[in-house]
N, C-alpha and C positions, 0 to 999 in steps of 0.2 A: 217579603217572602224570601226565605233562604234557599239556596240551591242544594240539591242532593249531591253527595260526592260519589254516588254509585253510578258506574258507567253502564248504560243499557246495552244489552247484547242480543244477538240473534242466534238461536240454536234449534235443532230438531226437538220438538216437544211432544209429539205423539206418533203412534204407529203408522199413520198414513202420510207423514210428511218426510220428504228427503230434501235436504238443502245442499246444493253445490254452491258454496259461498253463500249466496242469499237467494238463489233461484230454487223454487220449490215446485214439485209436482207430485201427483198421487202415485204411491207404490204400495204393494201388499207387504208391509213390514211388520215385524213383531217389535215389542218394546226394546229388545236387545240391540236393535240397530241404532237406537239413540246413543248408545255407548260406543258402538263401533260400526263402521260401514265402509265398503270398498266398491268402486266401480271402474270399469275401463272407460277412459275418456272418449274413445271413438264410438261408444254406445250411446252417448247423449250429447255429443258436440253439436249436432244439428238442432237440438232443442234450445240452444243458448244464442242470445243476441248480444254482442259486445258493443261498447263497454258495459259491464255490469256495475250497478251502483255500489258505493262503499258500505261496509258493515263491520260489526264486531260479532264474534261468536264465542261461546263458552267451550267449544271443542278445539282440538289441535288438528291442523290440516297437513297432509303430506301429498305432494304431487311428484310423480316420476314419469318423465317422458322417454319414449323410445323412438319417436318420430315427430317432426314438426317443431313448432316453437310457440311460446306463450309469453305474455307480459303481465305481471301482477305487482301490486305495490304492497309494501310493508311500512305502515306509517306514511310518511311523506316521501319515501324512496321507492322508485320504480326499478324492477329487475326483469331482464329478459333471460329466458332459459330455454334450452333445446334438448336434443336427443342425448341420452345418458346423463341427464341432470335432474337432481331433486330440487324441489322448492318446499321449504318447511315454514309453517306459520304457527306461532304460539297462540294459545287461547287469549282472548281479550285484546288482541292487537287489531287496530283499525286496518282494513285492507280494501283494495279495489282491484277487480280483475279487468284489465284493459283490453286484452286480445288473446285469441287462441287460433292458430292457423287451421284451415279446413282439413288438412291432412294429418291432424293430431292423432297420436297413438300413445298409450301409456296408462297410468293408473292414478286415480284420486282416492284417498281414504281420509276419514276423520275418526278421531277417538276422543272419548272423554277420559280425563285423568282417573276417574273412578274405576276404570277397568283394571288398573294396576293394584287395586286394593287386595286382589287375590294373591299378590306377591308380597303382602304385608307392609309395603312402603312404596310411596310414589316420589319420594324425594330424589331418587336417582335421575329423574328428568332434569334436575339442575345441572347434571354433568354433561348434557348434550348441548354444545355451544350454539348450534343452529336454531335452538328454541329461545335463545336470549333475545330480548328486545333490541339489543345494540348490534347484533352481528348480522353478517350477510346470510340470507336464508337459502342461497343457491349453493349446492354441493355437486361437484362433477365426479362421475364414476369412471374409472379406467375401463377401457373396452373389454379387457379380460375378466372384469368383475361384473359385467352386465348380466350374464346368465345366472350367476348365484343370486343376484338381487332380484331378478325376475322370478326365480324359483320361490323366493319368500313371498312375493306378491301373489303368485299363483296359488300357493298354499293358503294364504289369507283369503283369497277370493273363493276357494273351495269351501273353507270353513264358513264363510259369510252366507253361502247359499241356503244353509239350514242351521243358522246360528242359534244356539241355545245357551242359557246361562252357564251350564257346566262346561262350555267351550271357552269361557273367558280366560281361564288360566293358560290354555294353549295359545289363544290369540295374543295375550299379554307377552308371552315368551317370544313369539314370532316377531311382534312389534319391537321388543327389546333387542332382538338379534338384528333386525333391520336397521334400527337407529345406531347400534354399536358399529355395524359395518360402515354406515355413513359417516360416523364420527372418525373412523380411521382415515377416510378420505380427506376430511377437514384438516386433520393433523399433518397430512402430507402436502397440503397446499402452502405455497409461499406467498403470503399476502404482502403487497407493496406497502412500504412505510407511509404513514399519513402525517402531514404536517399538523401543527397545533390548531390552525384555523379550521381545517377539515374535521379534526377530532372534536373540537368544541361544537361545530355545526351539527355533527351527527348526534352528540349528546343532547343538544337543544331539540332536534327533531324528535328524538325518543322521549324526551321530557314532555314535549307537547302532546305526544300520543298518550302518555300515561296520566297527565295532570290537567288536560284541557278543561275539565268540568269544574276544577277548583282554582286554577290559576290562569288569568287572562290578561295579565299585564307583563310587559317585558322585564320590568325590574324584579318581579317575582321569580321569573326564570333565571335572571342574572344572579339573584341571591341563592337560588337553588344550586347553580353551577359554580358559585363562588367567584364570579367575575363582575365587572361593572357593566351596566347596560350598554355603554358606548363600545366597550371592547367586544361584547357579544354581537352587537350589530355590525361592527367592522368585520369580524370573522365570518359571519353569515353572508354579508355582502360580497366579500372576497371569494367565497366558495361557491355561492349559488347565483350571484348577481341579483339577489333579492334582499330585502330588509328582513330583520327579525320579525317585524310587525306583519310583513307579507306572509311569512310562513305561519304565523299564529292565525291569521285570517283563513289561510288554506285549510288548516286543521279544523277550525270552527265550521267551515263549509262542508268538509268531509263528514263530520259528526252530524251536522244538520241534515244533510242528504240521507244519511243512514236512518235517522230518526223519522224523517218525513216519509220514507219509503216503507220501513219495516216495523216501526213501533206503533202502538195504539194511541199514542199521545196526540192531542190536538196541536195545531200550530201555536196556539196561545201557551199551552203547557210546554212545548219545546222551547219557545222563546224564554220562558222563565227557567226551565231546568238547565238548558245549555248556556244561555247568555245572561240570565237574570235581567232580561230586557222587556220593555213593553212590546206587545206583538207588532205594533206598527213600526217601531224602531228595528226590530228583528227582520221584518219584511223588507224594509228599505236596505238594510245591510245585505241580506241574501240576494236581492235583485241587483245591487251594485256589483256583487262578485260573480253572479251567474247569468245575469241578463234576463232573469225571469223571477216571478214571485214564488214564494213557497208553495202556494196552491197550484200554480202552473207546473211546477216541478213534479208535484204529486200526480197530477193528471198525465203528464208526459211519461212518467216512469211506470204508470199502471198498464 
């Protein structure tokens, strides 16, 4: 049996579901909220229990904090962010939300790229670096710009209360303004130069996130990155104190956890789709990495 190269994702799919990351509860939504939604973090923080399991979604996420701090991953990298900072997550990226302080305040929003069809093109998203798979998703806002940013979120929040399809053009323009403001802060940042080992390790991590369903051998990634397997392993080891194989296993476990928790696939189907393995081999691998069987993980996460 051959593996599918399509990456399973999690997304809001009907008018009754709202997903913050991958936590879902019932809300009186119309279909328009599947394309765009915004919430204040303080309004639902007490409904969440961290860490939240890993997932992929088809929508883009933006978080902006005015108080407190949070820790979220993008691929295999973890990022901490706090007051006056954005966290941007592109669609189809594997992510795991590790923590959010009890005093958190700010905004969470998601949008589907389809919302920009009203502007005739969505290719302009390519020009916002924080949505690239390779870049740092955390963007700091200067104190004097906090209020203008909050004004945009408040306007989007007001539109969201009675969102109709005819409001999409206005929502799209406000989102575009918000991201353009954030982009200006990215351009002002002075990123520390990275050595070649760090750069290669980051490229490898992002390649794992994008190709884990079709490439599961170190030499395949070495070929993709135009280096030898030995050189790739040395750079990863020097940067992370882990082997290239360790990181590959970590990505497989992230994907397995996401599928076990949020897909409708059976454990046998996940074993084939993700690893092209016999279910018993997959179960042994999963337990060796997590200390529990796939079934035990499903029961614990429920």
